[in-house]
Every structure is written in structure tokens, then in C-alpha cells.
N, C-alpha and C positions, 0 to 999 in steps of 0.2 A: 599868765593872768592877763585879761583883756582890760584895757583902759579906755575911757573916752579920749577923743582927739585932743581936747584942751586940758585934760587932767595930767598934772605932773606925775612922773613915775615916782615909785617909792625908792627908799634907799636900796641900791643894788645888793647890799648885804642882807636885806630882809629875806626871811625864809620863803614867804609867799611869792617873792619876785625873783628868786634865784633862777639863773638860767639852767636847763637840763645839761647833763653831761654830754659831751660830743664825741662822736665816732667818726674818724676819717676813713673813707672807703675809696680804695683804688679799684676801679672796675670798668668794664665796658658798658656803653649805653647801647640800648636796642629798642626798636620801636613798639614792641608788644607791652612793655612794662612788666613782663612776667619774671625776667631774670636780670642779671647785671645790676646796674645802678637803680633801676626801678624796684627790684627786689629788696635791695639794701635800704632804700628810703622807707619802705613799708615796714620791714622787719624791725629796723632801728627805732622807728617812731613808735611802733607797737610796744616796744620794751621801755618806753619812757625817756629814750635818749634822743639827740638831735643828730641828724646824719649830715656830714660834710662830704661832698663828693668830688673826686678827681677822675675825669673821664679819660680812659687810656686807649680806647678803640671804639669804632662805630660799627656794630654788627648789623648786617642786613639779613633779617630773618622774619619768619612768621612763627606761629605757636608750634609748628612741627619740627623745623630744622633751620640751621644757619646756612645762607647762601653765599655770603661774602663778608669780608671785613675790610675796614679802612683804619689803618693804624695812625694814632695821633703821634706827631713828632715827640720824641722823648723830652726835648727841651720844653715843649709846651706842657707836658705832663708835670715836669719838675716845677714850672712856673705856677701852675694851678696849685700844686701842694704847698709850695713855699709861701705863696700869698695868703692862704688861709691859716697855715700853721704859725705864721708871724703875727697873726691877729687874734686867733681864737684858741683858748686852752683846749687841748685834745686829751681825752681820757682813755681812748682805746683806738686801734686801727685794724682795719680789715684789708687784705689783699685778695682780690679776685683775678680776673683774667687781665693781664697787663699789656697784652697785644703783641709783643715782640721781645726777643732777648735784649735789644738795646734798651727798651723801656724797663725791663726787669733790673738791668744794671743801674739805671737812673734812679729808679724808685728805691732800690736798696741803699743808695747813697743818702737819700732823704731819710729813710728809716734808721740809719746808723747814728743820726743826730738825736733820736729819741729812744734810747735804749731802755728807759724805765717805763715806757708806754706798752701795755699788753698788745701783742700782735696776733690776730687769727688769720691764718693763711688758708684759703679754700682752693683745693685742687679738683679739677673737673676734666672730663674727657674733651679733647680738642679736635674733633673730626674734620673741621674746616681748615686746618693747617695740614701741609703735606709732611712727609716723614722727617725731612731735613729741618723744617721749621719747628716741628714738635721736638726734635732732639736738641736743637740749640736753646730752645726756650726752656726745656726741663733742666738742661745742664745749668743754665744760668739761675734758675730757681734753686737748685740743689746747692750751688756754690755761694750764692749772694743773699738769698731771702731765708732759707731754712735756718741758718745760724742765728737769725734774729726773731725766730717764730716761737711764740708761747704754745699755740695749739695749731697743728696741721690737720685740717678737716678734709675728708674725702670718703668716697665709697670704698669698700673693701677691694673690689676689682681694680679701681683706679689707683689706690694707694699701693697695691701689690705691684702693679705695672710700673709705677713710678719709683718705688723704693727698692724692690726686689725684682728687677726685670729678668734676672736669670733663674727665678724660683722654679724648680721642677720637682718639688716635693710630691709624695703621693696624697698629701692632704693640703688644704688651703693654709696659707700662712696665718698665724695667730695674731691677734692685736699686739701681744708682747713682742713678737718677732719684728712686726712692723714698727713698733716704737723703739726697739733697740737700734734699728737701722736709721730711723728718723733722728734719734738722739745722737748717733754717730756723726751725722750731718749737721747737728746743731740745734734741732728743734727740740723743745722740752717735752712735749706731749703730742700724741696723735688721738684724733676722735675718729674712729673707724665706724662708718655706717653700712647699713644694708648687708650685714653678715647673715647669710642664709641659714635658717634653722628649720628643723622639721615642723609638721603641723601648721604650716602657713604663717610662721612668725619670722620677724627679722630681729637681729640684735644690733645694738649700737654701743660701742665700748670706748670710754676714755682710758688710754693706757700710757704708762711711762715705761722706762727701760726695765723696771723691777716687775712689771706686770700690770693687769687691769686696776683701775682706780674706782670707777663707777660706770654705769650704763643703764640702758633701759631697753626692754624688749617690747615690740609692738606687733600687733597683728598686720599682716601684709595687706595693703590696699591694692586691689586689682585695677590699677590704672597706671598710665605713664604721666609723669609730671615734668614741667618745665620750671626752673627756678627753686627747686627743693633745696639744693645744696647751698645756694646763696642765701636762702632764708635762714637756714640753720646757722651758718657762720656769721651772718650779720646779727642775728639774735644773740649769739654767744658773745660776740664782741661788745654789743650794747649792754649786756648784763655784767660783763667784766667792767665796763665803764661806769656803771652806777654802783659798783663796789661789792657785787656778790662773789663769794669765794668760788674757785674754779669748779670743784666738784658739784657744788649747788647750781652753778650757772649752767653747767652742761646738762643736769637733769631738767632744769626749767626750759632750756632751749629745745631739748628734745621733745618735751611734752608739748611746747608751742608748735613745733614742726608737725608733730603727729596731728594735732587738732586742726592746724592749718590744711593739712592734705585732706583730713576727713571732710572738711567743709569746702573743698576745692570746687572750682567752677570751670566750665569749658567756654572760652572766649570765641574760638573759631572751630576749625576742622581738625586741629592737632592735639597737642598734649593739654593736660588739666593744669590750671594755675592754682597754686595754694592761696587760700584766702587768709592773709595775715591779719585781718580785722574780724575774724569769725566772732570774737568776743563782743563786738560792737553791734551785731545784728540784733534786731528785735526778737524778743521771745515769741517762738511760734505758738507756745501754749496760751490759751486765753487766761486772763486774770481771774481769780477766784470771785464768783458772784457775777461775772460778766457772761452775757450770752454770746456764743460764737456767731459772728456775722457771716452770712452767705457770701461766698466770693462772687463777684461780678463776672458774668461770662466773658466780658471783654478784658478781664485782668488776668494776665498770665501768672503761673506759679512763681514764687520767689526765684529770681534768676540766678542767685548766687549759690544756692545749695546744690551740691552734687548728690548728697545722700539724703 
């Protein structure tokens, strides 16, 4: 609620003046605003929560690829987290890219002090790390962060490579098989995305060790995206923060992602950026009774719509 500068604030307990639930996001910062902390801010805010940000790494990238990274010292990462956690009540947390195995260990120690706060961990491909760096990073995640994770989020391919690296079955691993292994490592649930289906559809399934819980199928969008996984995981964390039950939160987060992708826009020459504020765009249809105004020849089409 906005107030005039000289107007005293209302009672902090008043409903209209209550602060929104807060989500603490550990993630990398990058200059396009499409992924990392930029995606977290947009998705959390779109869900009606407030983002709290801990920067773990600085990525040098454009909309097509990551060129380099500069890891933030793990002690600085911890100082960022502790300073805000000791001041602001936090209702959910999200772990994105933490930069290094050392930072994974440091962040895990912080997380251990908040066992009752839901944690969404997003796993993504890390092509900018060499094999040794990836191995040590993933080992640290498995040992230290997964035991504290409420929902592990990732694409079917990435989760299979992370959870079942020796998988050599004649068929793809099922969401239940991924969930069983994640649960063995301590994670309560997995949200498996981008499961390829016939007829140009993809499936997205929330699963536990007993099997699938809920999910959504969507028509495949023929485009490459940057920041899709961060969008989904941050939206899910925000919905848990505002008190939505897990199965409902997953459905809402998946629907939000699908619509964000459908309204995506291309900033540069690389991948498409999800539009997390598609719902705030003006209606393209003229209001009833209004005459459609002719577009000025000097006015470009709406720049944010991909479709």
C-alpha cells in the first residue's frame, strides 16, 4: 500500500498493510536479467511474494550462452544470507546455481538452521564448468542440499544424469524412479519437466517415491528459452510461501511457466526470454463499442509478444 510521505503508516498488523511473504533465493546474477536472480525477482513478484536475494556467482553471458563466471567467496555468500535472515521472516527458500562446491557447503549450513522452511532446489545443466568442477559441485549438492530439499526441480534429462548417471535402461527413467533415488538422497519430491511425449507434447510430473502425484501436459513450443527453470522453481517457492498446498502450487507454477513461455520475447540474437508479467500486458482486443484505432506507421508492433 502506498502512502504519502508525511502520512504515518498504519498498524503493522492491519491486513491492508501486511508485508507479503518473503522468498530467499540463492542464485547467480547475470547481465541479461533472463535467468538467475533476475528470473527469481520477476517470478516471485508475479506470484505476490517478495524476493530476498543472495548472489552466489556472477555469470558473464548473453542471451545465447554463458562465457565465464566469477564465484563469490563463500563467506560473503553466508554474510548476505545471515544478514537478511536475521532481519526478515522468510517463508520459503530457493536454491539455484551456487557457484562452487565450497559455496554449496556454506549455503547448506545456513539452510540447516531453517528446517521448517520449504526449500525448492533447481538443478540445471552447467556447461560452463569443466568435468571436475561439475563432479565436485554435484557431489556436494547430493550430500548437503538434497537432504534439506522439499522439491527438486529439473528437466528429465538433467535429473536423470544427476540422480541416475549409470542409467542404461532401454527406456527413459520414469518420474517415480527419479523420485525414489532423490528420496534416497533425502529430497522429499521431484518435479520432472520436459518429458517428451508423442504428438508434440511434453509432460511435467511431481512425483514422490510412491509414484506420480500431479502434473500437467503442454503443447511443445518450438523455441529455445533462457531462464525457464528458474522461472518455474521461483514461482513454486513463492506459491509455497503464500501458503498454497504443494500439489496445487505445482499446477499453478506449471501453468504460469507455460503462459510465460507462450508470451516470451527475444531480447537479442539468442534464446527467448519468458515473459513473467504476461498477465499485466494491455488487452490486444478493443473494448466493446470502441473503434479500433489505426496504428501509426512509426509505431512498431508490441515488442513483448512472441506469438
